[in-house]
C-alpha positions in Angstrom: -37.9 18.0 -22.5 -37.9 20.4 -19.5 -36.7 24.0 -20.0 -33.1 23.2 -18.8 -32.9 20.3 -21.3 -34.1 22.5 -24.1 -31.5 25.2 -23.2 -28.8 22.5 -23.2 -29.9 21.1 -26.6 -29.9 24.6 -28.1 -26.5 25.4 -26.6 -25.0 22.3 -28.1 -26.2 23.2 -31.7 -23.9 26.2 -31.9 -21.1 25.9 -29.4 -19.7 29.0 -27.7 -16.4 29.3 -25.8 -17.0 29.5 -22.0 -14.3 30.0 -19.4 -14.4 28.7 -15.8 -11.7 30.4 -13.7 -12.0 28.2 -10.6 -10.5 25.0 -11.9 -8.9 24.2 -8.5 -12.4 23.5 -7.2 -13.3 19.9 -7.7 -17.0 20.8 -8.5 -15.9 23.2 -11.3 -13.5 20.7 -12.8 -16.2 18.0 -12.8 -18.7 20.4 -14.3 -16.2 21.4 -17.0 -15.7 17.8 -17.9 -19.4 17.1 -18.1 -20.2 20.2 -20.1 -17.4 19.5 -22.6 -18.3 15.9 -22.9 -22.0 16.8 -23.5 -20.9 19.3 -26.2 -22.6 22.2 -24.5 -19.7 24.5 -25.1 -16.0 24.7 -25.8 -15.0 24.8 -22.2 -11.7 26.3 -20.8 -10.8 25.8 -17.2 -8.2 28.0 -15.5 -6.0 26.2 -13.0 -2.6 27.0 -11.6 -0.1 24.3 -12.7 -2.6 23.2 -15.2 -4.0 20.8 -12.6 -7.7 20.2 -13.1 -9.4 16.9 -13.8 -11.5 18.5 -16.5 -11.8 15.7 -19.0 -12.3 17.1 -22.5 -12.1 20.7 -21.4 -9.1 22.8 -22.2 -6.9 23.8 -19.2 -5.0 27.1 -19.0 -2.3 27.7 -16.4 -2.3 31.4 -15.6 1.4 31.3 -14.9 2.2 29.8 -18.4 -0.3 31.8 -20.5 0.6 31.9 -24.2 -1.9 34.8 -24.7 -0.7 36.8 -21.8 0.2 39.9 -23.9 -3.3 40.1 -25.4 -4.9 39.6 -22.0 -2.7 42.2 -20.4 -3.7 44.6 -23.1 -7.4 44.0 -22.5 -6.9 44.7 -18.8 -4.9 47.9 -19.5 -7.6 49.2 -21.8 -10.3 48.5 -19.2 -8.4 50.0 -16.2 -7.0 53.0 -18.0 -10.4 54.0 -19.2 -11.7 54.3 -15.6 -8.6 55.3 -13.6 -6.5 58.5 -13.4 -3.2 56.6 -12.9 -2.5 54.5 -15.9 -1.8 50.8 -15.4 1.6 49.6 -16.8 2.1 46.5 -18.8 4.1 45.0 -15.9 1.2 45.6 -13.5 -1.3 44.1 -15.9 0.9 41.0 -16.5 1.0 40.5 -12.7 -2.7 40.9 -12.2 -3.8 38.5 -14.9 -2.1 35.7 -13.0 -5.3 35.9 -10.8 -7.7 33.3 -12.4 -10.8 35.5 -12.1 -9.1 38.5 -13.7 -7.6 36.4 -16.4 -11.1 34.9 -17.2 -12.6 38.4 -17.6 -9.8 39.5 -19.8 -10.3 36.4 -22.0 -14.0 37.4 -22.4 -13.1 41.1 -23.0 -10.7 40.3 -25.8 -12.8 37.6 -27.4 -10.8 34.5 -26.4 -14.0 33.4 -24.6 -17.6 34.2 -25.3 -18.7 34.1 -21.7 -17.6 33.3 -18.1 -19.1 31.3 -15.2 -17.6 32.0 -11.8 -18.6 32.2 -8.1 -18.0 28.7 -6.8 -15.0 30.1 -4.9 -15.5 33.9 -5.2 -18.2 36.1 -3.7 -20.9 37.7 -5.9 -19.3 41.1 -5.2 -15.9 39.8 -6.5 -17.4 38.4 -9.7 -19.7 41.3 -10.5 -16.9 43.9 -9.8 -14.5 42.1 -12.1 -17.1 41.8 -14.8 -18.1 45.5 -14.6 -14.5 46.7 -14.5 -13.1 44.5 -17.4 -16.0 43.3 -19.5 -18.2 46.3 -18.9 -21.9 47.1 -19.2 -23.6 47.3 -22.6 -25.2 50.6 -23.6 -29.0 50.6 -23.5 -29.7 53.9 -25.1 -31.7 55.5 -22.2 -31.4 56.9 -18.7 -30.8 53.4 -17.4 -27.6 52.9 -19.4 -25.1 50.7 -17.8 -27.6 48.9 -15.6 -26.7 45.4 -14.8 -29.5 43.3 -13.3 -30.4 39.7 -12.8 -33.2 37.2 -13.0 -34.0 33.6 -11.9 -35.5 30.9 -14.1 -38.3 29.4 -12.0 -39.3 25.9 -13.1 -42.7 24.7 -12.1 -42.9 20.9 -12.4 -45.4 19.8 -9.7 -49.2 19.5 -10.0 -50.0 21.8 -7.1 -48.3 24.8 -8.6 -50.5 27.5 -10.1 -48.0 28.0 -13.0 -46.8 25.4 -15.4 -43.3 25.2 -17.0 -40.9 28.1 -16.9 -41.3 31.6 -15.5 -38.8 34.3 -14.8 -38.4 36.5 -11.6 -36.4 39.7 -11.6 -34.5 41.4 -10.1 -33.6 39.1 -7.2 -29.9 39.8 -6.7 -28.5 43.1 -8.1 -30.5 46.4 -8.1 -31.6 47.2 -4.6 -34.2 50.0 -5.1 -34.6 50.7 -8.8 -36.3 54.0 -9.9 -39.0 53.9 -12.6 -36.6 54.1 -15.5 -34.4 51.3 -14.0 -37.4 49.2 -13.3 -38.5 49.6 -16.9 -35.1 48.7 -18.1 -35.1 45.5 -15.9 -38.5 44.6 -17.4 -37.3 45.1 -21.0 -34.0 43.3 -20.5 -35.7 40.4 -18.7 -38.3 40.0 -21.4 -35.6 39.9 -24.1 -33.5 37.4 -22.0 -36.5 35.1 -21.5 -37.3 35.2 -25.2 -33.7 34.4 -26.1 -33.2 31.6 -23.5 -36.6 30.0 -23.4 -38.1 30.9 -26.8 -41.2 32.2 -24.9 -43.4 35.1 -25.9 -42.9 37.5 -22.9 -45.9 38.4 -20.9 -44.6 40.8 -18.3 -46.2 41.6 -14.9 -45.0 44.6 -13.1 -45.8 43.6 -9.5 -47.3 45.9 -6.8 -49.6 45.7 -3.8 -52.1 47.5 -6.1 -53.9 46.3 -9.2 -55.0 48.9 -11.7 -55.2 51.8 -9.3 -56.7 50.0 -6.3 -54.2 51.7 -4.0 -52.4 55.0 -4.0 -48.8 55.3 -2.8 -45.4 56.5 -4.0 -44.3 52.9 -4.4 -47.3 52.2 -6.6 -46.6 55.4 -8.6 -43.1 54.1 -9.4 -44.5 50.8 -10.7 -47.1 52.6 -12.8 -44.5 54.9 -14.3 -42.3 52.0 -15.2 -45.2 50.4 -17.0 -45.8 53.6 -19.0 -42.1 53.6 -20.0 -42.2 49.9 -21.1 -45.4 50.4 -23.1 -44.0 53.4 -24.9 -40.8 51.8 -25.8 -41.8 48.2 -26.4 -45.3 47.9 -27.7 -44.5 44.3 -28.7 -44.3 43.2 -25.1 -47.6 42.0 -23.6 -47.8 43.9 -20.3 -49.7 43.8 -17.0 -48.8 47.1 -15.4 -49.2 47.6 -11.7 -50.7 44.2 -10.8 -50.8 42.1 -7.7 -49.2 38.7 -7.9 -52.4 36.7 -7.5 -54.1 38.6 -10.3 -51.0 38.2 -12.5 -51.2 34.4 -12.1 -54.9 33.5 -11.9 -57.1 34.6 -14.8 -60.3 34.7 -12.8 -58.8 37.1 -10.2 -57.4 39.4 -12.9 -60.8 39.5 -14.7 -62.5 40.6 -11.4 -59.8 43.1 -10.3 -58.9 44.6 -13.7 -61.3 43.7 -16.5 -59.3 45.9 -18.9 -56.4 43.4 -18.6 -58.6 40.4 -19.1 -56.9 37.6 -21.0 -53.4 38.5 -20.0 -53.0 36.1 -17.0 -51.0 34.1 -16.3 -47.9 36.1 -16.9 -44.6 34.3 -17.4 -42.3 37.2 -16.3 -42.6 38.8 -12.9 -40.8 42.1 -12.2 -40.7 42.9 -8.5 -40.6 46.5 -7.4 -37.3 46.1 -5.5 -34.7 43.6 -4.6 -36.0 43.0 -1.1 -39.4 41.8 -2.3 -37.9 39.9 -5.2 -35.4 38.0 -3.1 -38.0 37.1 -0.5 -40.5 36.1 -3.3 -38.2 33.7 -5.1 -37.1 32.1 -1.9 -40.6 31.5 -0.7 -41.5 30.0 -4.1 -38.3 27.8 -3.9 -38.6 26.7 -0.3 -42.3 26.4 0.3 -43.6 26.0 -3.3 -41.0 23.5 -4.4 -40.2 25.6 -7.5 -36.7 24.9 -9.0 -34.8 28.2 -9.1 -31.9 28.6 -11.5 -29.8 31.7 -11.1 -29.1 34.5 -10.5 -28.4 35.0 -14.2 -26.9 38.4 -15.0 -28.0 40.7 -17.8 -26.9 44.1 -19.1 -23.2 43.2 -19.5 -21.4 43.7 -22.8 -20.7 39.9 -22.9 -22.2 37.2 -20.7 -20.8 36.6 -17.2 -22.7 34.6 -14.7 -22.3 34.1 -10.9 -22.6 30.9 -9.0 -23.6 30.3 -5.4 -20.6 29.1 -3.4 -22.8 26.3 -2.3 -23.4 25.2 -5.9 -23.3 21.6 -7.1 -21.5 20.5 -10.3 -24.8 20.1 -12.0 -25.7 23.7 -11.2 -22.5 24.8 -12.9 -23.3 22.7 -16.0 -26.7 24.3 -16.3 -25.2 27.8 -16.0 -22.6 27.0 -18.7 -25.5 26.1 -21.0 -27.3 29.3 -20.1 -24.2 31.4 -20.6 -23.6 29.8 -24.0 -27.1 30.6 -25.1 -26.7 34.2 -24.0 -23.5 34.4 -26.1 -25.4 33.0 -29.1 -28.1 35.7 -28.6 -25.5 38.4 -28.6 -24.1 37.4 -31.9 -27.5 36.8 -33.6 
């Protein structure tokens, strides 16, 4: 079984409730039907007029919502916590007619364990709604409230230097993390990879320097992030301040940093900023023929994941399974 098949099999063992707010989109309706029929989750689709060819999935019409009072209450709690002018019940009841808002309220009040959206909404729309209504989880440090992302990178061809699954972060959310934020991204990504893939995390904090071979403020940031991770999570195998080739090829790491010998290849790659991460995963995907699944969000109080608006139905099905596993990990 490849990693996606393993994720699907584990999701099916302990079903979670996943809501898809874009039921008017034929791809979403088809994916909901497939995910429900495969038993990956208890799937709810939101579609005005209840019109969605969603097979075994449950369909909710936002204009005839039997749980409207509970969902309005969830929205009022979220908005009134962050705004000076209190939202009224009437305003909340109007706003939850919007499918994306309703989906987030379902997650916030426990009617759904997670949400997958983005086929018909921008990433900014999805993330903003998730942050405002579902909220970020507390992390207990100076990077509290940080929401980041990662990609599952699946290496399935003989020419690729890695085999199986690896994880790249943060390719979509945090533009220029400081050392504390970079450490939080590394820790969250290690925990996400362990929960989703069952792997023992071996984290590489990527730089243009390996073990002090160059001096620069950007290198200092990566080195400081490594010190934070090592101090907080001694259980994580760590390659601090390492170039990508050394993190992948054992012989190169042995030559460049004998003190880290035996730690390559890494399976989690933390890039120093979003620009390098986004470029890196796209090079791997387009030139290296690596299958990229994501971005998958982490750091929210409950799982919400964003789709590309160019996604296929099978991409949505995969992300439903990933979201269900994230929900399982939260309740473990």
